[in-house]
N, C-alpha and C positions, 0 to 999 in steps of 0.2 A: 440138110438142103434135100427135098424129095429127089425121089432116082426117077419117082413119074412125072413123063409126060403133065404138060396140060393142057395141050396135041388132042385132040378123038375125041370117044366117048367112052368110059370108064363107069360097069355097074357095080357099087356093094349089094351085097344080097344076098338073103339069108338071115337079115338079121333082125333082133331089138331095133324098131327105132320110136325114139321117145319123140315125141310133137310138141306143140302147145297142147293144140287140143284132143289130142288120143296116142296112145301108144300101138303102132302095128307090133305082132311075137313076133312074124316072119316078113321084114319088110325089104324094101331095096330103094337107095338113092342112084342116081342116073349122074354121073357128071361131066362136062359135057362142055371141054375148052376150059377145061381149071373150074366150073361154075354148074350149081346145084342147080338141076335143069327141070327133077323131077325127082318126087316121093311114094314109093309105091306097092303095094301087096304083090303086088307080079308085076316085072318088067314085060314078061314076054318073051319070045325068041329076038338074039338081037344078036349082030356077028364083034357088039361093044367085050373090047377087053373084060371080064370077068374077077371080082376078087371075091371067096368065100367070106361073110364075117360069122360064118354059123358058132355059134354061147359070146357071140361080143352086145358091144350097146352099141349103139351110135343114138349122137345128136347131132341132125345137122345143120349148118346154122350157126352153131353156140363156140362162144369165144372166148377164149378162159379168161377173165383180168387176172388173173389171180394171180400176184408178182409177189416176190421177195428183195427191198435195198433199193428198189426205182428212185426211192421219195429220197432217200439218204443218199444215195447217189446224186439225185439230181440237185440236191443240195451243197453240196463238197464241187461238185463244179459249176456252180453259180455261186456262189463265195469268190472260187478261184479271178472271176470273173471282175468281181465290180474291183 
């Protein structure tokens, strides 16, 4: 469980942002109420909470579906119900 609230605005800044069509060397991702609202090279001045992600790479919207064991676990669960 994340310690960050989903209410309000959070700006993830100073990070390499990888998008489908480009890579921003020092971009920002603006999150409003837990949803990506914008991706920009410069968020401008803001009163929002910010997190400096210098040296990190961000893939906004990317969902990592790589998991281990779920298929086998699901087979066992379904097998017990039969």
